[in-house]
VOTI-964952 format. One line per field, with one value per atom (N, C-alpha, C): atom name; x, y, z. Coordinates in steps of 0.02 Angstrom, whole numbers, plus 50000, padded with zeros to 5 digits. Layout:
# residues N
atome <- (CA ...)
u <- (X ...)
v <- (Y ...)
w <- (Z ...)
This chain:
# residues 388
atome <- (N CA C N CA C N CA C N CA C N CA C N CA C N CA C N CA C N CA C N CA C N CA C N CA C N CA C N CA C N CA C N CA C N CA C N CA C N CA C N CA C N CA C N CA C N CA C N CA C N CA C N CA C N CA C N CA C N CA C N CA C N CA C N CA C N CA C N CA C N CA C N CA C N CA C N CA C N CA C N CA C N CA C N CA C N CA C N CA C N CA C N CA C N CA C N CA C N CA C N CA C N CA C N CA C N CA C N CA C N CA C N CA C N CA C N CA C N CA C N CA C N CA C N CA C N CA C N CA C N CA C N CA C N CA C N CA C N CA C N CA C N CA C N CA C N CA C N CA C N CA C N CA C N CA C N CA C N CA C N CA C N CA C N CA C N CA C N CA C N CA C N CA C N CA C N CA C N CA C N CA C N CA C N CA C N CA C N CA C N CA C N CA C N CA C N CA C N CA C N CA C N CA C N CA C N CA C N CA C N CA C N CA C N CA C N CA C N CA C N CA C N CA C N CA C N CA C N CA C N CA C N CA C N CA C N CA C N CA C N CA C N CA C N CA C N CA C N CA C N CA C N CA C N CA C N CA C N CA C N CA C N CA C N CA C N CA C N CA C N CA C N CA C N CA C N CA C N CA C N CA C N CA C N CA C N CA C N CA C N CA C N CA C N CA C N CA C N CA C N CA C N CA C N CA C N CA C N CA C N CA C N CA C N CA C N CA C N CA C N CA C N CA C N CA C N CA C N CA C N CA C N CA C N CA C N CA C N CA C N CA C N CA C N CA C N CA C N CA C N CA C N CA C N CA C N CA C N CA C N CA C N CA C N CA C N CA C N CA C N CA C N CA C N CA C N CA C N CA C N CA C N CA C N CA C N CA C N CA C N CA C N CA C N CA C N CA C N CA C N CA C N CA C N CA C N CA C N CA C N CA C N CA C N CA C N CA C N CA C N CA C N CA C N CA C N CA C N CA C N CA C N CA C N CA C N CA C N CA C N CA C N CA C N CA C N CA C N CA C N CA C N CA C N CA C N CA C N CA C N CA C N CA C N CA C N CA C N CA C N CA C N CA C N CA C N CA C N CA C N CA C N CA C N CA C N CA C N CA C N CA C N CA C N CA C N CA C N CA C N CA C N CA C N CA C N CA C N CA C N CA C N CA C N CA C N CA C N CA C N CA C N CA C N CA C N CA C N CA C N CA C N CA C N CA C N CA C N CA C N CA C N CA C N CA C N CA C N CA C N CA C N CA C N CA C N CA C N CA C N CA C N CA C N CA C N CA C N CA C N CA C N CA C N CA C N CA C N CA C N CA C N CA C N CA C N CA C N CA C N CA C N CA C N CA C N CA C N CA C N CA C N CA C N CA C N CA C N CA C N CA C N CA C N CA C N CA C N CA C N CA C N CA C N CA C N CA C N CA C N CA C N CA C N CA C N CA C N CA C N CA C N CA C N CA C N CA C N CA C N CA C N CA C N CA C N CA C N CA C N CA C N CA C N CA C N CA C N CA C N CA C N CA C N CA C N CA C N CA C N CA C N CA C N CA C N CA C N CA C N CA C N CA C N CA C N CA C N CA C N CA C N CA C N CA C N CA C N CA C N CA C N CA C N CA C N CA C N CA C N CA C N CA C N CA C N CA C N CA C N CA C N CA C N CA C N CA C N CA C N CA C N CA C N CA C N CA C N CA C N CA C N CA C N CA C N CA C N CA C N CA C N CA C N CA C N CA C N CA C N CA C N CA C N CA C N CA C)
u <- (55977 55937 55916 55853 55820 55837 55819 55828 55774 55794 55751 55725 55645 55623 55610 55652 55646 55616 55569 55546 55600 55628 55667 55615 55617 55582 55633 55689 55721 55686 55612 55599 55625 55632 55659 55709 55749 55821 55859 55868 55928 55924 55830 55809 55850 55874 55889 55975 56007 56069 56081 56042 56081 56033 55982 55967 56030 56052 56092 56153 56177 56218 56211 56149 56132 56132 56114 56093 56163 56215 56299 56315 56291 56321 56283 56221 56178 56206 56223 56285 56329 56359 56433 56421 56389 56357 56363 56308 56301 56371 56398 56452 56503 56523 56575 56565 56641 56620 56589 56595 56561 56483 56470 56388 56370 56401 56366 56385 56426 56411 56360 56336 56255 56204 56227 56173 56120 56157 56109 56108 56035 56039 55967 55987 55927 55905 55846 55816 55780 55818 55792 55765 55689 55639 55639 55645 55648 55590 55570 55497 55502 55436 55436 55388 55410 55374 55367 55318 55326 55315 55337 55353 55374 55419 55439 55389 55351 55276 55232 55227 55168 55204 55262 55271 55263 55271 55250 55181 55174 55098 55020 55049 55007 54978 55026 54993 55044 55046 55103 55128 55074 55067 55028 55053 55002 54995 54933 54906 54960 54998 55056 55107 55121 55178 55151 55100 55070 55064 55043 55016 55111 55156 55237 55245 55240 55248 55236 55159 55144 55160 55192 55227 55308 55327 55410 55403 55458 55493 55486 55495 55535 55524 55524 55527 55566 55644 55678 55666 55642 55622 55684 55696 55719 55697 55657 55632 55594 55530 55492 55482 55481 55445 55481 55458 55504 55457 55463 55443 55414 55437 55409 55344 55321 55257 55207 55227 55193 55180 55148 55151 55078 55037 54967 54932 54871 54813 54848 54807 54811 54856 54892 54923 55008 55010 55083 55118 55182 55220 55232 55232 55219 55172 55106 55056 55051 55106 55133 55156 55196 55237 55171 55134 55078 55022 55024 54943 54998 55056 55091 55104 55112 55121 55062 54997 54933 54920 54932 54926 54955 55013 55040 55037 54966 54959 55038 55082 55142 55140 55116 55077 55145 55214 55251 55294 55330 55376 55454 55491 55564 55628 55623 55694 55743 55796 55864 55888 55924 55960 56021 56078 56141 56195 56251 56305 56334 56339 56349 56425 56475 56542 56567 56634 56648 56671 56692 56736 56680 56609 56562 56517 56544 56520 56513 56555 56548 56510 56468 56426 56369 56351 56286 56295 56231 56219 56263 56237 56259 56333 56347 56415 56437 56504 56519 56526 56529 56527 56455 56401 56338 56316 56324 56299 56337 56388 56432 56412 56400 56368 56287 56251 56195 56172 56092 56088 56008 55975 55900 55856 55802 55766 55688 55674 55601 55547 55508 55470 55396 55368 55309 55258 55189 55120 55114 55103 55112 55040 54994 54912 54860 54875 54824 54830 54778 54789 54769 54781 54771 54748 54813 54808 54775 54742 54684 54627 54615 54547 54484 54456 54384 54410 54401 54439 54367 54357 54303 54357 54333 54381 54318 54310 54267 54299 54293 54313 54342 54306 54320 54333 54338 54328 54364 54412 54434 54444 54438 54463 54498 54524 54563 54538 54505 54489 54563 54592 54641 54621 54604 54587 54626 54640 54668 54619 54616 54591 54634 54614 54660 54697 54673 54719 54772 54760 54797 54881 54846 54923 54960 54911 54944 54974 54972 54991 55073 55085 55135 55178 55147 55189 55216 55181 55227 55284 55275 55312 55396 55372 55418 55455 55418 55445 55502 55488 55511 55599 55580 55647 55688 55655 55697 55742 55708 55743 55822 55787 55830 55886 55884 55916 55982 55938 55977 56034 56017 56059 56081 56108 56142 56165 56155 56138 56067 56030 55951 55931 55843 55819 55826 55810 55831 55780 55791 55714 55679 55619 55570 55545 55533 55516 55470 55401 55326 55323 55292 55296 55210 55189 55116 55108 55062 55031 54953 54975 54918 54901 54942 54910 54863 54859 54801 54771 54765 54735 54714 54647 54631 54650 54658 54676 54761 54814 54843 54850 54794 54784 54762 54716 54705 54780 54819 54883 54932 54943 54974 54943 54888 54853 54852 54837 54851 54932 54972 55045 55063 55051 55051 55046 54958 54935 54951 54979 54995 55079 55109 55188 55173 55132 55131 55126 55070 55048 55088 55124 55144 55227 55261 55335 55348 55356 55370 55432 55479 55545 55570 55552 55570 55575 55611 55621 55558 55500 55471 55471 55468 55466 55416 55371 55324 55346 55349 55365 55325 55311 55272 55327 55276 55292 55356 55326 55365 55425 55429 55497 55541 55512 55569 55597 55567 55599 55673 55650 55712 55764 55734 55790 55823 55808 55838 55900 55890 55928 55988 55977 55995 56053 56039 56048 56011 56039 56010 56018 56074 56098 56070 56033 55968 55930 55899 55851 55865 55934 55950 55911 55885 55828 55779 55719 55672 55615 55605 55560 55511 55454 55380 55342 55321 55270 55210 55153 55102 55121 55072 55086 55117 55084 55101 55160 55168 55235 55275 55275 55333 55348 55301 55333 55375 55354 55401 55472 55471 55528 55576 55553 55604 55635 55601 55646 55707 55671 55714 55790 55769 55834 55865 55849 55886 55924 55897 55956 56011 55998 56046 56102 56103 56122 56180 56147 56200 56159 56125 56135 56059 56029 55963 55994 56052 56083 56103 56089 56122 56045 56006 55931 55891 55900 55875 55811 55757 55697 55664 55616 55599 55510 55473 55413 55383 55347 55332 55264 55253 55160 55153 55216 55188 55281 55260 55337 55371 55440 55457 55473 55456 55443 55386 55354 55270 55235 55176 55141 55134 55159 55122 55142 55198 55227 55279 55271 55321 55351 55385 55448 55464 55446 55466 55529 55598 55637 55662 55671 55696 55740 55761 55810 55755 55748 55729 55722 55772 55776 55712 55708 55674 55734 55683 55725 55776 55771 55825 55847 55782 55796 55842 55854 55932 55982 55983 56050 56102 56155 56194 56206 56206 56204 56269 56264 56312 56351 56296 56332 56286 56233 56192 56233 56210 56259 56194 56225 56191 56187 56230 56235 56158 56124 56060 56017 56001 55988 56022 56092 56135 56105 56109 56082 56013 55978 55897 55913 55947 55966 55982 56028 56040 55982 55941 55898 55828 55837 55805 55826 55886 55919 55908 55895 55903 55825 55788 55714 55652 55688 55644 55672 55743 55778 55794 55798 55827 55891 55944 56009 56064 56042 56086 56159 56204 56265 56262 56245 56268 56240 56196 56167 56211 56234 56304 56349 56383 56432 56424 56372 56369 56367 56325 56341 56422 56453 56516 56557 56544 56579 56568 56497 56470 56519 56538 56572 56669 56676 56744 56726 56702 56707 56709 56667 56663 56727 56753 56775 56838 56895 56957 56999 57048 57121 57153 57153 57180 57158 57101 57076 57058 57107 57102 57052 56994 56932 56982 56939 56937 56945 56885 56879 56835 56807 56759 56687 56681 56617 56592 56545 56498 56488 56482 56485 56444 56368 56336 56373 56418 56445 56528 56539 56586 56656 56621 56677 56673 56695 56714 56681 56684 56670 56592 56591 56537 56484 56432 56384 56425 56451 56464 56533 56585 56627 56615 56573 56551 56529 56493 56454 56530 56561 56621 56659 56679 56717 56688 56610 56565 56604 56579 56602 56677 56714 56795 56788 56762 56762 56708 56666 56636 56656 56698 56748 56788 56824 56871 56850 56782 56761 56740 56702 56690 56718 56788 56875 56870 56875 56904 56858 56784 56736 56757 56755 56770 56843 56870 56945 56943 56901 56910 56871 56811 56760 56809 56848 56870 56964 56981 57026 57003 56921 56899 56874 56872 56857 56899 56954 57030 57042 57029 57030 57002 56949 56892 56917)
v <- (55299 55255 55290 55277 55324 55316 55355 55349 55302 55273 55234 55260 55258 55310 55252 55250 55216 55227 55199 55236 55211 55222 55187 55205 55160 55147 55115 55157 55123 55097 55113 55079 55096 55044 55050 55021 55022 55001 54990 54917 54917 54930 54925 54948 55003 55043 55107 55089 55055 55049 55017 54957 54916 54953 54976 55003 55050 55105 55146 55118 55046 55026 55009 54978 54953 55029 55065 55147 55173 55166 55189 55128 55079 55032 55063 55083 55087 55162 55207 55262 55251 55201 55176 55159 55129 55097 55150 55187 55256 55290 55311 55342 55319 55263 55241 55237 55273 55301 55256 55189 55143 55163 55176 55172 55224 55280 55358 55372 55357 55376 55350 55276 55248 55303 55360 55397 55349 55302 55261 55314 55319 55363 55325 55317 55303 55353 55381 55432 55400 55417 55396 55442 55420 55445 55429 55455 55419 55436 55395 55413 55360 55369 55318 55288 55227 55152 55136 55109 55075 55116 55111 55144 55210 55226 55292 55329 55303 55327 55351 55284 55305 55359 55357 55434 55508 55508 55578 55560 55522 55518 55506 55458 55413 55333 55337 55267 55257 55176 55133 55162 55155 55165 55213 55267 55337 55301 55366 55333 55396 55438 55461 55406 55370 55326 55265 55256 55195 55232 55286 55320 55311 55349 55357 55275 55229 55168 55125 55143 55127 55180 55236 55267 55247 55208 55187 55126 55114 55049 55004 55024 54967 55020 54963 54998 54956 54997 54955 54971 54918 54936 54895 54920 54880 54842 54856 54821 54858 54842 54896 54842 54884 54846 54880 54867 54859 54871 54869 54852 54926 54982 55050 55062 55026 55027 54959 54919 54866 54805 54762 54703 54678 54699 54705 54768 54738 54800 54817 54850 54876 54932 54974 54996 54984 54923 54882 54914 54929 54925 54868 54827 54767 54752 54786 54785 54834 54883 54926 54880 54835 54785 54755 54723 54670 54722 54761 54810 54834 54863 54889 54837 54768 54720 54730 54724 54701 54753 54837 54863 54880 54830 54833 54760 54726 54662 54623 54619 54590 54515 54460 54400 54357 54381 54324 54347 54299 54319 54274 54300 54260 54278 54216 54198 54148 54182 54148 54119 54056 54012 54002 54040 54010 54046 54004 54024 54077 54155 54205 54194 54170 54176 54116 54062 54011 54004 54067 54081 54065 54086 54082 54012 53982 53914 53899 53892 53853 53891 53957 53986 53948 53904 53860 53801 53770 53723 53648 53665 53603 53612 53529 53530 53562 53582 53631 53588 53545 53482 53473 53497 53489 53533 53605 53666 53701 53684 53711 53698 53758 53754 53756 53764 53776 53820 53816 53889 53891 53878 53875 53955 53935 54004 53964 53994 53986 54013 54014 54067 54042 54090 54070 54118 54093 54128 54154 54222 54261 54294 54264 54327 54266 54233 54159 54105 54057 54014 54013 53988 53974 54046 54072 54148 54199 54187 54224 54210 54143 54110 54135 54104 54126 54081 54130 54111 54096 54060 54066 54039 54081 54072 54071 54016 54019 53998 53981 53959 53889 53859 53769 53740 53779 53764 53827 53809 53844 53820 53874 53847 53895 53866 53919 53883 53904 53879 53907 53847 53839 53826 53888 53876 53885 53873 53908 53883 53963 53961 53945 53902 53883 53936 54004 54046 54068 54070 54117 54028 53980 53921 53951 53958 53943 54023 54068 54145 54124 54076 54073 54025 53965 53926 53976 54023 54083 54101 54122 54158 54102 54031 54000 53973 53995 53959 54033 54081 54124 54125 54121 54123 54061 54001 53953 53962 53995 54016 54055 54115 54162 54137 54105 54062 54016 53985 53923 53971 54024 54060 54031 54024 54006 53908 53894 53804 53791 53840 53815 53817 53807 53808 53773 53784 53757 53714 53674 53637 53668 53656 53671 53618 53611 53569 53614 53589 53594 53573 53604 53561 53581 53525 53506 53444 53434 53393 53360 53339 53300 53241 53201 53118 53151 53207 53219 53262 53324 53388 53375 53408 53428 53502 53544 53593 53574 53556 53534 53480 53450 53402 53431 53509 53556 53584 53603 53621 53581 53528 53492 53484 53472 53460 53515 53567 53640 53643 53645 53648 53619 53541 53493 53491 53543 53567 53617 53671 53712 53729 53680 53647 53633 53564 53540 53572 53626 53674 53726 53763 53829 53802 53782 53794 53690 53650 53586 53578 53617 53613 53636 53644 53647 53579 53548 53515 53525 53471 53498 53424 53431 53380 53408 53353 53363 53327 53372 53349 53351 53297 53317 53357 53409 53450 53425 53368 53332 53301 53262 53239 53295 53351 53423 53444 53444 53469 53420 53382 53329 53329 53342 53348 53417 53461 53548 53532 53491 53484 53408 53378 53303 53322 53357 53378 53417 53491 53561 53564 53551 53544 53510 53461 53429 53476 53530 53578 53629 53618 53682 53701 53758 53783 53809 53811 53842 53796 53810 53771 53810 53790 53833 53793 53861 53833 53870 53833 53891 53947 53965 54016 53994 53949 53927 53881 53842 53808 53858 53902 53946 53980 54024 54040 53983 53919 53880 53870 53834 53823 53892 53939 53988 54016 54000 54020 53947 53889 53827 53850 53885 53882 53938 53990 54039 54011 53965 53908 53879 53850 53826 53863 53936 53965 54018 53995 54015 54064 54123 54190 54213 54265 54282 54355 54359 54412 54400 54332 54311 54297 54315 54296 54363 54395 54426 54416 54458 54438 54500 54480 54503 54484 54534 54527 54575 54532 54549 54567 54614 54610 54576 54557 54529 54508 54479 54445 54512 54510 54570 54588 54639 54677 54678 54650 54657 54731 54767 54829 54827 54863 54908 54850 54801 54755 54808 54809 54832 54778 54799 54753 54775 54744 54758 54729 54762 54721 54739 54675 54668 54630 54635 54582 54547 54472 54425 54432 54473 54487 54545 54523 54597 54650 54677 54763 54749 54699 54681 54759 54753 54822 54809 54750 54740 54746 54732 54744 54810 54811 54869 54894 54983 55018 54989 55004 54989 54904 54865 54776 54742 54773 54740 54696 54642 54650 54657 54693 54736 54682 54619 54580 54572 54552 54533 54604 54656 54712 54720 54735 54741 54674 54631 54566 54590 54618 54634 54690 54736 54804 54768 54705 54671 54651 54610 54578 54631 54706 54728 54770 54768 54795 54741 54664 54624 54615 54618 54607 54662 54717 54793 54830 54832 54863 54857 54772 54760 54773 54764 54773 54717 54672 54602 54607 54635 54652 54687 54720 54781 54732 54694 54660 54586 54567 54509 54565 54620 54637 54646 54676 54659 54601 54570 54493 54474 54485 54454 54500 54578 54593 54581 54565 54525 54481 54435 54365 54383 54435 54424 54486 54515 54561 54502 54458 54412 54349 54332 54265 54276 54231 54209 54270 54285 54314 54276 54217 54170 54152 54157 54161 54210 54263 54331 54390 54356 54393 54450 54485 54547 54525 54472 54440 54481 54513 54568 54542 54537 54485 54532 54538 54556 54511 54519 54479 54410 54413 54362 54299 54320 54271 54270 54264 54264 54314 54363 54427 54500 54536 54592 54687 54663 54715 54761 54821 54864 54862 54868 54863 54927 54961 55035 55000 54967 54936 54869 54846 54775 54816 54854 54898 54919 54959 54987 54939 54883 54812 54818 54792 54780 54845 54891 54949 54959 54938 54925 54869 54836 54759 54784 54817 54838 54885 54909 54957 54926 54894 54836 54798 54780 54748 54769 54821 54890 54895 54896 54921 54887 54830 54758 54762 54761 54737 54821 54862 54926 54924 54888 54885 54824 54782 54723 54749 54790 54809 54837 54904 54924 54911 54840 54803 54777 54744 54719 54761 54828 54878 54883 54898 54910 54861 54804 54734 54753 54770 54784 54817)
w <- (53390 53430 53477 53485 53544 53623 53660 53729 53748 53819 53850 53896 53903 53976 54024 54094 54129 54207 54241 54307 54336 54384 54449 54501 54538 54615 54657 54698 54745 54794 54820 54887 54956 54995 55065 55075 55141 55159 55097 55103 55052 54966 54969 54898 54863 54908 54880 54876 54921 54905 54858 54831 54774 54721 54697 54639 54629 54677 54664 54638 54643 54604 54532 54546 54463 54421 54437 54417 54376 54442 54433 54360 54354 54310 54236 54257 54185 54142 54198 54175 54161 54184 54159 54088 54077 54004 53957 53961 53907 53924 53957 53947 53915 53881 53865 53790 53771 53707 53641 53632 53611 53592 53659 53667 53655 53677 53659 53604 53561 53477 53444 53485 53468 53481 53528 53536 53594 53630 53689 53764 53755 53847 53883 53926 53978 54011 53998 54037 54086 54142 54228 54263 54294 54315 54399 54429 54500 54542 54578 54613 54680 54714 54788 54775 54809 54812 54890 54905 54976 55036 55074 55135 55139 55087 55063 55033 54993 54986 55038 55085 55142 55176 55187 55227 55193 55129 55096 55076 55035 55009 55059 55115 55146 55124 55064 55021 54981 54984 54956 54897 54852 54789 54768 54733 54705 54625 54620 54542 54497 54526 54472 54444 54505 54489 54430 54451 54398 54337 54331 54270 54230 54279 54232 54220 54255 54240 54191 54154 54094 54023 54055 54012 53985 54027 54020 53991 53955 53938 53986 54044 54086 54163 54231 54283 54319 54353 54372 54470 54498 54579 54618 54696 54746 54791 54831 54888 54939 54954 55007 55061 55121 55174 55248 55316 55368 55429 55484 55546 55544 55517 55537 55501 55449 55430 55442 55480 55497 55437 55477 55418 55415 55426 55416 55384 55338 55316 55266 55224 55165 55155 55207 55182 55183 55194 55202 55130 55144 55087 55021 55047 55002 54953 54966 54926 54874 54875 54817 54743 54764 54722 54672 54723 54681 54654 54663 54646 54580 54578 54535 54471 54487 54441 54411 54446 54424 54375 54391 54333 54284 54295 54217 54192 54216 54188 54166 54211 54218 54231 54175 54202 54181 54172 54170 54188 54238 54292 54285 54264 54246 54301 54323 54375 54346 54320 54283 54376 54361 54388 54364 54380 54352 54419 54414 54430 54420 54443 54391 54410 54421 54401 54451 54416 54426 54524 54536 54583 54639 54641 54707 54704 54632 54656 54729 54752 54832 54884 54857 54890 54912 54846 54850 54904 54941 54956 54938 54896 54851 54828 54814 54794 54733 54719 54668 54614 54595 54544 54508 54572 54540 54503 54534 54522 54451 54433 54393 54322 54284 54225 54228 54289 54302 54273 54205 54173 54167 54203 54178 54221 54177 54197 54207 54282 54322 54275 54243 54203 54251 54285 54317 54284 54271 54268 54325 54321 54356 54396 54365 54353 54360 54371 54368 54422 54434 54468 54540 54592 54660 54682 54677 54714 54684 54617 54616 54604 54628 54620 54691 54692 54732 54793 54852 54933 54958 55005 55069 55136 55172 55230 55279 55328 55405 55455 55510 55576 55559 55534 55528 55456 55407 55338 55296 55250 55200 55137 55082 55007 54969 54907 54862 54802 54755 54699 54641 54636 54570 54499 54464 54395 54347 54299 54224 54180 54141 54062 54016 53942 53911 53888 53868 53837 53879 53958 53996 54000 53972 53971 53912 53856 53795 53781 53840 53831 53869 53918 53946 53915 53862 53833 53773 53743 53688 53731 53789 53824 53837 53858 53863 53781 53725 53675 53654 53667 53666 53691 53750 53802 53770 53761 53740 53676 53627 53587 53596 53636 53659 53692 53744 53783 53745 53699 53660 53599 53584 53547 53484 53470 53422 53409 53464 53459 53445 53454 53440 53506 53495 53561 53607 53686 53741 53752 53791 53815 53845 53844 53881 53945 54008 54051 54086 54075 54080 54153 54215 54295 54305 54328 54335 54391 54401 54466 54411 54341 54315 54330 54380 54406 54474 54474 54540 54536 54492 54496 54410 54416 54341 54328 54361 54331 54317 54339 54295 54218 54230 54176 54113 54135 54062 54049 54098 54092 54056 54055 54001 53944 53932 53864 53843 53863 53834 53788 53854 53837 53770 53767 53736 53658 53664 53602 53566 53598 53571 53536 53588 53560 53506 53490 53426 53388 53391 53327 53300 53358 53347 53357 53376 53389 53397 53373 53380 53378 53354 53343 53425 53457 53538 53576 53610 53647 53702 53719 53761 53808 53885 53931 53986 54005 54065 54119 54176 54240 54302 54332 54389 54437 54496 54527 54594 54612 54668 54650 54596 54565 54538 54539 54493 54548 54627 54691 54691 54677 54701 54642 54570 54521 54531 54557 54565 54603 54654 54703 54680 54661 54645 54572 54531 54453 54430 54468 54436 54369 54320 54274 54218 54226 54207 54167 54203 54196 54146 54124 54097 54038 54032 53959 54022 54005 54038 54069 54136 54177 54171 54142 54142 54204 54243 54314 54304 54343 54351 54424 54451 54480 54543 54580 54646 54662 54583 54592 54564 54530 54503 54565 54619 54668 54719 54734 54775 54718 54661 54639 54600 54605 54586 54654 54722 54777 54790 54766 54783 54716 54666 54605 54645 54689 54712 54777 54787 54845 54810 54768 54711 54704 54667 54667 54683 54776 54841 54848 54833 54882 54839 54867 54859 54826 54814 54808 54742 54698 54640 54617 54632 54600 54560 54508 54483 54480 54435 54403 54364 54306 54278 54276 54281 54273 54190 54146 54086 54074 54043 54011 53954 53918 53853 53821 53776 53751 53710 53721 53709 53639 53610 53528 53513 53563 53548 53579 53530 53557 53643 53656 53720 53768 53764 53813 53866 53931 53981 54007 54063 54104 54164 54224 54281 54300 54333 54354 54429 54452 54506 54546 54600 54634 54670 54699 54727 54800 54828 54909 54921 54994 55022 55035 55088 55104 55173 55201 55231 55285 55334 55377 55431 55435 55497 55499 55415 55403 55384 55414 55436 55357 55341 55315 55246 55176 55135 55133 55159 55161 55133 55086 55048 54988 54957 54899 54833 54796 54736 54658 54681 54603 54568 54612 54596 54546 54583 54550 54493 54493 54441 54375 54405 54337 54331 54366 54351 54291 54288 54242 54188 54188 54123 54092 54117 54070 54073 54087 54065 53994 54005 53928 53886 53911 53869 53827 53889 53854 53856 53882 53852 53811 53823 53773 53721 53700 53644 53629 53685 53705 53727 53687 53698 53720 53678 53687 53756 53766 53814 53879 53881 53937 53945 53900 53900 53936 53909 53938 54016 54043 54112 54149 54109 54144 54177 54096 54086 54155 54144 54210 54279 54282 54366 54360 54319 54330 54358 54311 54319 54381 54401 54483 54516 54513 54585 54562 54520 54514 54544 54549 54592 54552 54580 54556 54508 54537 54511 54439 54426 54364 54335 54343 54312 54340 54384 54407 54467 54495 54542 54605 54616 54681 54733 54706 54756 54777 54858 54861 54921 54936 54999 55037 55108 55149 55156 55111 55101 55075 55036 54993 55003 55078 55113 55096 55086 55059 55123 55101 55156 55129 55072 55022 55024 55021 55040 54956 54969 54925 54858 54883 54846 54812 54859 54825 54761 54793 54738 54672 54677 54615 54584 54629 54579 54531 54565 54538 54472 54476 54414 54361 54379 54337 54300 54344 54308 54281 54274 54237 54194 54184 54135 54077 54102 54066 54025 54057 54022 53981 53984 53926 53869 53881 53835 53778 53818 53788 53733 53759 53717 53659 53681 53618 53551 53590 53552 53505 53539 53490 53433 53464 53422 53344 53370 53306 53275 53286 53266 53231 53248 53229 53157 53157 53089 53063 53065 53028 52982 53008 52981 52942 52943 52884 52836 52843 52787 52730)
């Protein structure tokens, strides 16, 4: 098993803290005997991004970091920004993330919405009975649409062109099909809900027609449902479980509904994400993995919730390293670390989800649970081998 070259960009403020805990988990994974004997190694290369890069290099993203990212199987990123570097201008730290995604051609954004542990369902603003069992992915087309269209801005009039090519819609549809099969596993492909406003917008009529055509031609076995965007906003808070599967959106709808999904889960600290440049396994595809929250410059040291970053690292193992079993082990460890003691969990939680644990303590709890899970998995494999 080869080593996996990963570029680690902690970024600013809590970015460094939450990435530290994700790295701790990755180091724990590769140190476990069951993993070490497979020669699985994570070759981590640390560098600067955002405000930290401005302080050292005068710019938020250097050509050297772009080159390193292109030569890595994945990028693990924290968060950037803060009042120290200002909020406007070309040297804003936040431009580094957008520019790096563009340089890597990361056109597919993946944001899971899942309650990571039964014990923290109470953190959702919705009733526990509504959110328990919620498990869907918001898939966002990330490099097209109105955010990248022609713009005109005058004192009394402005416009942004919202356009898509058929090939862009087909590309994101194929990613949805891949995720549907991955998400459904042995139960078969999960439902794809395609979001549009085809009753009003021409671009959305093309979206719906292109999605339907490629679906019928290439993956007719996958359930497909078209949903108008305004009704989806209602469904997501009224019955989020009904969306279980893949919720496929264009750029602007994906931006909106991925944040709504984070609210359903109860905290941005439960909202990992991946930006991919191709369907996993395809040549030259890479991924950028990060929590959905910002750098939180006002938060006291060692108080941030690292779960989203740890889960982003799990997504990295799943999509960029093809290490599904280890990704699943990390997700299970997160669940055990968070869950109530009465249910067999460790009940370790940071302040944003009603606990008192520090960032470090939260990461330590995940590692503790992970080691126990990997020990059990190794014992199970050994016992099975002995019977053969």
